[in-house]
C-alpha positions in Angstrom: -23.5 -3.1 0.2 -20.8 -3.6 -1.2 -19.3 -7.3 -1.9 -16.7 -8.4 0.4 -13.8 -10.0 -0.8 -14.3 -13.6 -1.9 -13.7 -16.4 0.3 -13.4 -19.5 -2.0 -12.6 -22.9 -0.5 -9.1 -23.3 0.1 -7.0 -24.8 -2.6 -5.3 -28.5 -2.3 -1.9 -28.9 -0.7 -0.3 -31.1 -3.3 1.8 -34.2 -1.8 2.9 -35.9 -4.7 2.1 -39.5 -5.8 3.7 -41.1 -2.9 1.8 -39.5 -0.1 4.3 -37.8 2.6 3.4 -37.4 6.5 2.1 -33.6 6.4 3.1 -31.0 8.7 2.0 -30.6 12.3 -1.4 -29.1 11.9 -2.2 -26.3 14.9 1.2 -26.7 16.1 1.4 -22.7 16.8 -1.1 -19.9 17.8 -1.2 -16.7 16.1 1.0 -15.0 18.6 3.5 -17.3 18.0 3.3 -16.5 14.3 3.4 -13.0 15.0 6.6 -13.1 17.1 8.0 -15.4 14.4 7.4 -12.8 11.4 9.0 -10.1 13.8 12.0 -12.3 14.6 12.6 -13.1 11.2 13.1 -8.9 10.0 15.6 -9.2 12.8 15.0 -5.4 14.3 17.7 -4.5 16.0 20.3 -6.0 13.9 18.7 -4.6 10.9 18.2 -1.0 12.3 21.5 -0.8 13.4 23.0 -1.9 10.1 21.1 0.7 8.2 20.4 3.3 10.4 23.8 5.3 9.7 23.8 4.7 5.8 20.4 6.2 5.7 21.2 9.3 7.6 24.4 9.8 5.5 22.1 9.9 2.4 19.1 11.6 3.9 20.4 13.4 7.2 17.5 13.9 9.7 14.8 12.5 7.4 15.8 9.0 7.9 12.8 8.4 10.1 10.4 9.4 7.3 12.8 7.0 4.8 11.9 4.0 7.2 8.2 5.3 7.1 8.0 5.5 3.4 9.7 2.1 2.9 6.7 0.5 4.9 4.3 1.6 2.4 5.2 -1.2 -0.3 5.8 -4.0 2.3 2.3 -2.9 3.6 0.5 -3.1 0.2 2.3 -6.6 -0.5 1.4 -7.6 3.0 -2.2 -7.3 1.9 -1.8 -9.7 -1.1 -0.1 -12.3 1.4 -2.9 -11.9 3.5 -5.5 -12.8 1.1 -4.0 -15.4 -1.3 -3.0 -17.3 1.8 -7.0 -17.5 2.7 -7.7 -19.5 -0.5 -4.4 -21.4 -0.5 -3.0 -22.4 2.8 0.6 -24.1 1.5 3.6 -23.4 3.1 5.2 -22.6 -0.3 3.7 -19.0 -0.3 4.6 -17.1 -3.1 5.5 -20.4 -5.3 2.1 -21.9 -4.9 0.2 -18.8 -5.4 2.3 -17.6 -8.2 2.4 -20.8 -10.1 -1.7 -20.8 -9.5 -2.0 -17.3 -10.7 0.6 -16.9 -13.7 1.9 -20.4 -14.4 4.5 -22.9 -13.3 7.5 -20.7 -14.7 7.2 -17.9 -12.9 6.3 -19.9 -9.9 9.3 -22.0 -9.6 11.5 -18.7 -10.1 9.5 -17.2 -7.0 10.2 -20.3 -5.1 14.1 -20.2 -6.1 14.4 -16.5 -4.8 12.7 -17.2 -1.3 15.3 -20.1 -0.8 18.2 -18.3 -2.0 17.7 -15.3 0.4 18.1 -17.5 3.0 21.3 -19.1 1.7 22.6 -15.7 1.5 22.0 -14.3 4.6 22.0 -17.0 7.5 25.9 -17.2 7.8 26.1 -13.6 8.1 23.2 -13.2 10.7 25.0 -16.5 12.9 28.1 -14.2 12.4 26.8 -11.2 14.0 25.0 -12.8 16.5 28.2 -14.8 17.8 30.4 -11.5 17.5 27.7 -9.2 19.5 27.1 -12.5 22.2 31.0 -12.3 22.5 30.9 -8.5 23.0 27.8 -8.6 25.5 29.9 -10.9 27.9 32.9 -8.5 27.2 34.7 -11.1 25.5 36.1 -8.2 22.9 39.4 -10.1 22.1 37.5 -13.2 20.8 35.2 -11.3 19.0 38.2 -10.3 16.8 39.2 -13.9 16.2 37.8 -14.3 12.7 38.4 -18.2 12.7 36.8 -18.5 16.3 33.8 -16.4 15.0 33.3 -18.7 11.9 33.4 -22.1 13.7 31.0 -20.8 16.3 28.8 -19.2 13.9 28.8 -22.6 12.0 27.8 -24.2 15.1 24.9 -21.8 15.8 23.6 -22.6 11.9 23.6 -26.1 13.2 22.0 -25.8 16.3 18.9 -23.9 15.1 18.4 -26.0 12.2 18.2 -28.8 15.1 15.7 -26.8 16.9 13.6 -26.3 13.7 13.5 -30.0 12.9 13.1 -30.8 16.7 9.7 -29.0 16.2 7.7 -25.8 15.4 6.4 -25.6 18.8 10.0 -25.4 20.3 11.3 -23.1 17.7 8.0 -20.6 18.5 9.3 -20.7 22.4 12.9 -19.9 21.7 11.6 -17.1 19.2 9.3 -15.8 22.1 11.8 -15.5 24.4 14.4 -13.9 22.1 12.0 -11.4 20.7 11.2 -9.7 24.1 14.7 -9.7 25.2 15.6 -7.2 21.9 12.2 -5.4 21.8 12.7 -4.6 25.7 16.3 -3.5 24.6 15.5 -1.2 21.7 12.8 0.4 23.7 15.2 1.1 26.9 17.5 2.4 24.6 15.0 5.1 23.0 13.5 6.0 25.9 16.8 6.9 27.3 17.9 8.7 24.8 15.1 10.6 23.9 15.1 11.7 27.9 18.7 12.4 27.8 18.0 14.6 24.4 15.0 16.4 26.4 17.1 17.2 29.4 20.1 18.4 27.6 22.4 15.1 28.5 23.3 14.0 25.4 27.3 13.6 24.9 26.7 14.1 21.4 25.5 16.7 19.0 22.0 16.3 19.7 19.1 17.6 17.8 15.6 18.5 18.7 13.2 16.0 17.2 10.7 17.3 14.8 7.7 16.1 13.0 9.3 17.2 9.5 11.6 14.5 9.9 9.0 12.1 8.7 8.8 13.8 5.3 11.0 11.6 3.2 10.8 13.7 0.4 12.9 16.5 2.5 16.3 15.0 1.5 15.7 15.0 -2.3 15.2 12.2 -5.0 18.1 10.5 -5.4 18.6 10.4 -1.6 15.3 9.1 -1.1 15.8 6.3 -3.8 19.0 5.0 -2.2 17.6 5.7 1.0 14.3 3.0 -0.1 16.6 0.2 -1.0 18.3 0.2 2.2 14.8 0.7 4.2 13.1 -2.4 2.0 15.5 -4.7 3.5 14.8 -3.8 7.3 11.3 -4.9 6.8 12.2 -8.3 4.9 11.2 -11.3 6.5 7.7 -10.5 8.0 5.9 -13.1 5.6 7.8 -16.3 7.6 4.6 -16.3 9.6 3.0 -17.5 6.6 5.2 -20.0 5.7 4.1 -21.6 8.4 0.4 -21.7 7.6 0.1 -25.6 7.7 1.3 -25.5 11.1 -0.7 -22.7 12.7 -4.1 -22.7 14.0 -6.6 -21.1 12.2 -4.6 -21.2 8.8 -6.7 -19.0 6.6 -6.7 -16.0 8.6 -4.1 -16.1 11.4 -0.9 -16.4 9.4 -2.0 -13.5 7.4 -3.3 -11.4 10.0 0.1 -11.9 11.8 2.0 -11.1 8.6 0.3 -7.8 8.2 0.4 -6.7 12.2 4.1 -7.6 12.2 4.9 -4.8 9.5 2.9 -2.6 11.6 4.6 -3.2 14.7 7.9 -2.9 12.9 7.3 0.5 11.3 6.2 1.9 15.0 9.7 0.1 16.6 11.8 1.5 13.7 10.5 5.2 13.1 10.8 5.4 17.3 14.5 4.0 17.6 15.3 6.2 14.5 13.8 9.4 16.4 15.8 8.6 19.0 18.9 7.9 17.6 19.4 10.9 15.3 18.2 13.3 18.0 20.6 12.0 20.5 23.8 11.6 18.3 23.1 14.1 15.6 23.7 13.8 12.0 27.5 14.2 11.7 28.1 11.7 14.6 26.3 8.9 12.0 27.1 9.9 8.9 31.0 9.9 10.1 30.3 6.5 11.1 28.1 5.1 8.4 30.9 2.3 7.3 30.2 0.9 11.0 27.2 -0.9 9.8 25.6 -2.7 12.9 28.3 -1.7 15.3 27.0 1.7 15.3 24.6 0.5 18.2 27.9 -0.6 20.0 29.3 2.6 19.4 26.1 4.4 20.8 25.4 1.7 23.7 27.8 3.0 26.1 27.1 6.8 25.6 23.4 6.2 26.0 23.4 3.5 28.7 26.8 3.9 30.4 27.1 0.9 32.2 23.9 -0.8 30.9 25.7 -1.4 27.3 25.4 -5.0 27.4 21.7 -4.7 26.9 21.5 -3.1 23.4 24.5 -5.5 22.5 22.6 -8.3 23.9 19.6 -6.9 21.8 21.6 -7.1 18.5 23.2 -10.3 19.4 19.4 -11.9 20.5 18.1 -10.2 17.2 20.3 -11.9 14.6 20.0 -15.3 16.3 16.6 -15.5 16.2 16.9 -14.6 12.5 18.8 -16.9 11.7 16.7 -19.6 12.9 13.5 -18.1 11.5 15.2 -17.4 8.1 15.8 -21.0 7.7 11.9 -21.9 8.2 11.0 -20.0 4.7 13.6 -21.9 2.8 12.9 -25.1 4.0 9.3 -24.9 3.7 9.4 -23.5 -0.2 11.8 -26.3 -0.6 8.9 -28.7 0.8 6.4 -27.1 -1.2 8.2 -27.2 -4.4 9.2 -31.2 -4.0 5.2 -31.8 -3.3 4.6 -30.6 -6.6 7.4 -32.3 -8.3 8.9 -29.1 -9.1 12.4 -30.3 -7.5 13.6 -33.8 -6.5 11.2 -35.9 -4.2 13.9 -35.9 -1.4 13.0 -32.3 -0.2 9.4 -33.3 0.5 10.4 -35.6 3.3 9.0 -34.9 6.8 10.3 -36.0 9.7 7.8 -39.1 11.3 7.7 -38.0 15.1 8.6 -34.3 14.8 6.4 -33.6 11.6 8.9 -31.3 10.2 10.6 -30.7 6.8 14.0 -32.1 8.0 15.7 -32.8 4.5 14.8 -29.6 3.2 16.0 -27.9 6.4 19.3 -29.5 6.6 19.9 -28.8 2.8 19.2 -25.2 3.4 21.7 -25.2 6.3 24.4 -27.0 4.5 24.3 -24.8 1.6 23.9 -21.6 3.8 27.2 -22.7 5.7 28.8 -23.4 1.9 27.9 -20.2 1.0 29.2 -18.3 4.1 32.6 -20.4 4.3 33.3 -19.5 0.6 32.3 -15.9 0.6 33.7 -14.9 3.9 37.1 -16.5 3.1 37.1 -14.3 0.2 36.9 -11.4 2.1 34.5 -9.6 4.5 33.6 -7.0 1.8 32.6 -10.3 -0.3 30.2 -11.3 2.3 28.5 -7.4 2.7 28.3 -7.7 -0.9 26.5 -11.0 -0.9 23.9 -9.5 1.5 23.4 -6.2 -0.7 22.3 -9.0 -3.4 19.6 -9.8 -1.2 17.5 -6.8 -2.3 17.2 -8.1 -5.8 15.7 -11.2 -4.7 13.7 -9.5 -1.9 12.1 -7.0 -4.3 11.9 -10.0 -7.1 9.4 -12.2 -5.3 7.3 -9.6 -3.1 6.8 -7.7 -6.5 5.9 -11.3 -8.3 3.5 -11.7 -5.3 1.6 -8.5 -5.4 1.0 -9.0 -9.1 -0.1 -12.5 -8.3 -2.9 -11.5 -6.6 -4.3 -9.4 -8.6 -4.3 -11.6 -11.5 -5.6 -14.5 -9.4 -8.5 -12.3 -8.2 -9.0 -10.5 -11.3 -12.7 -11.5 -11.9 -13.5 -10.0 -8.1 -12.0 -6.7 -8.6 -14.9 -4.6 -9.6 -17.2 -6.4 -7.4 -16.8 -3.5 -5.0 -14.4 -0.5 -4.5 -12.8 -2.6 -1.4 -11.9 -5.4 -3.4 -10.6 -3.0 -5.9 -8.1 -1.7 -3.7 -7.0 -4.2 -1.5 -6.8 -7.3 -3.8 -6.0 -5.0 -6.8 -4.6 -1.7 -6.6 -2.8 -2.3 -3.3 -1.1 -5.2 -4.3 0.0 -3.5 -7.8 1.1 -0.6 -6.8 2.9 -2.2 -4.1 4.4 -4.5 -6.8 5.6 -1.4 -9.0 7.1 0.1 -6.2 9.4 -2.8 -5.5 10.0 -3.6 -9.2 11.1 0.2 -9.7 13.5 -0.3 -6.4 14.7 -3.4 -8.3 15.6 -1.8 -11.6 17.2 1.4 -9.1 18.9 -1.6 -7.7 20.8 -3.1 -10.5 21.8 0.4 -11.9 23.4 1.5 -8.6 24.9 -2.2 -8.5 26.5 -1.9 -12.0 28.9 0.7 -10.4 31.6 -1.4 -8.9 32.3 1.9 -6.6 29.0 1.3 -5.2 29.8 -2.2 -3.4 31.6 -2.6 -0.3 34.7 -4.0 -1.5 34.9 -1.2 -4.2 36.1 -3.6 -6.7 34.8 -5.0 -9.9 33.7 -8.3 -10.9 33.4 -8.6 -14.6 33.0 -5.1 -15.1 30.3 -4.5 -12.5 29.7 -4.4 -8.8 30.2 -7.5 -7.1 26.5 -7.7 -5.6 25.0 -7.2 -9.0 27.3 -10.3 -10.4 26.2 -12.4 -7.3 22.6 -11.5 -8.3 22.9 -12.4 -11.8 24.8 -15.7 -10.8 21.6 -16.7 -8.9 19.3 -16.1 -11.5 21.1 -17.7 -14.4 21.8 -20.7 -11.7 17.9 -20.9 -11.2 17.1 -20.6 -14.8 19.7 -23.4 -15.4 18.3 -25.6 -12.8 14.6 -24.9 -13.5 15.3 -26.4 -17.5 17.4 -29.1 -16.4 14.6 -30.3 -13.8 11.9 -29.7 -16.5 13.8 -32.1 -18.8 14.1 -34.7 -15.8 10.8 -34.3 -14.9 8.1 -32.7 -16.3 5.2 -33.3 -14.0 5.1 -30.2 -12.5 4.8 -28.0 -15.5 2.1 -30.9 -16.9 -0.2 -29.8 -14.7 -3.3 -29.1 -16.6 -5.2 -26.2 -14.8 -4.3 -23.5 -11.7 -6.6 -23.5 -9.2 -7.8 -19.9 -10.5 -9.2 -21.7 -13.6 -10.7 -24.5 -11.4 -12.4 -22.2 -9.6 -13.3 -19.7 -12.0 -14.9 -21.8 -14.6 
């Protein structure tokens, strides 16, 4: 009988020399973790944002591209599952990469996770506000940019406050919001497909075909660009694992929730993509590829008539839910880094009554608000460019986690075929795919014409400049803190060495 994947004792959770109160153990269950993982991806908003551009690139093969984008996510989710079994630290990638590959790579992985939250929270809040106003028919107010910005900032503050009040409250809010958006997406897809089947589409409908699932149908270059967009729509599923210290059965439940969330997402995305392409046809979607998330606003009235508010509400709740859950990974990562002395100790503070990382949560919110204001005032295009830069950070820390899994378990890889595939080859292949997409992203973003603004910053596309600036800032901050406090770098042995000796 082949050897099972090893299940060693969990590694220690480092809280520093002055013991801080711990996060609230058992605050949420498996279903709550699954919902938070799904909500973090913002399904309705993410799909609305990428479906038209993907159709522009790949035509009717958009569902196949979304299916292909799922592959590296599934492989990396396996790495998250198995690494979480041996180290239930809310810092996830930061903690695992540190133990497997050393403090330098671990620190950079943690920095990447924290910065993704900073880049995207403001945009998510703005979309939530805009679509919330559209849902209630306040179209004129939705066009008032300063009103939208003020409400977006207030929304970030409220969502952060809920995070600080307690993980159970956050979970209850997410449970409510996810139901609304998933039901709305299902309703939209069913009504659209029925309209196509009964020849009642008001647009240039196309009969669905299983051939649309072939991601290679559109050609190599189109597939590469489509995959870059596809990876974005799945990002965020690992938020459940950041709550591992607060979840019942922490060694199993968060990892399983992460894996299952990717499976639920691929089913939802492919089904809705089929419905949109079939109902609207590729000419309409390609012609409106610059509408971003507003493609659902264009289609909802045509598909649902007077019930169009359902889809608008779905996008609004999707963005609001994700604005909250995106704060969770960043705040827990800061907390984990501070407990290991990788950043100032104040970030390790845990609220005595609520048992949540209050200081790191408010810092995440504050920096995100500052970034949102500065970039949005520069121009709306600059805000979109900052979101495009997300793909660089996502590919980096996901890929790093895949490599860390293989390195961490390297002594067990040859124990069985299952080990070799699930904790070795699979995560490494997923990492290779993501690093390939990272390189392709850099090449694509180096051309200013490929950015939303079309302008050049320092001769490069703004998204690449933003990505490089974040990376350089991270390296400088790491070197500065290394000079101030070297305790994190002076840890004598990784968990891998301790367990493998």
